[in-house]
N, C-alpha and C positions, 0 to 999 in steps of 0.2 A: 239725450236726443234720440229719436226714434228712425226707425228705417224708412218711412216714408218722408220724413224730413230730409234726411241724407239723401235720399234719390230725388228729391224736388230741387235742393239746393245745388246737387251735382249737375243737374240738367241746365238749371238756370245760370250757372257759372260757366259750363261750356258752351252754351247757345247765345249768351248775351253779355258775357264779360261785364257784370256789372261793377261799379265803383261803389255801391251799397247795396247790400241785401239783408233784409230782416224778414225772417219768415218765423212767425209765432204760431204755436198751436194753441188754439183755443177751444179744444175739443171738451175740456173739463166745463166750459161754462154753458155747454149745451146739454148736459146730462138732463135725461127725460124726454129730449125731443126725439122726434122721428129722425131716422138716420145718425143718430148721436153715438159716438162710440170713440175707441182709441185713434188718434191721429185721422180725424173726420173733417174737422174745421179748422181754417187757417187763415191767417192775416198776413199779408205779404205787402213790403214796402221795397221798392227796387228801383234804383237808378242806373241808367244805362245810356250809353251815347246811341245805342241801336233805337232808341224812342226818339230821337232828334228829327223834329218834322212830321211826326204823326200825331194823330188825333188821339183822344184818350180812348175811344173804341178800339182803333187799331192796335194801340199799346195793349190793351187786354186781350185782343185776340192773338197777338203774337205771344204773349205769356201764356195763353189756354193752349196754344199749339204746342208750346214746348211741353207743357205738362199735362198734354192729352191723356196718356196711360193712366195717369194717378186720378185725373178727374174722371175717367170711365171706371174707375175702381172704386180705391177705399176713400178719395176725398169726395165729400159731399157739398162743402161749402168753402170757396176761396174769395176773400176779399182783397181786391189788387188796387194799390197806389203805384203807379208807373210813371216815373219821371226822368226827365231828360237831365243830364248834368246843368247846374246852376239853378234848376227849378227848386222851390223849397217845400 
């Protein structure tokens, strides 16, 4: 697990106390693309009570605020699936 993954997971745990957190580094699938590199492309599935009552865009905005530093730096792409407890 790389440094960026550890930082992102730590921030998400601290801010959102997720019951499910799956963060996959998919950077190797983007070799040859612009901005491709080590720890640059990610897929996130996160379930948290913090998302209860929020729409899809509000949930994504919450995640991007938590990860603002990484998104301004090494992370080029982040796919987000943010769920409230009980959503599948």
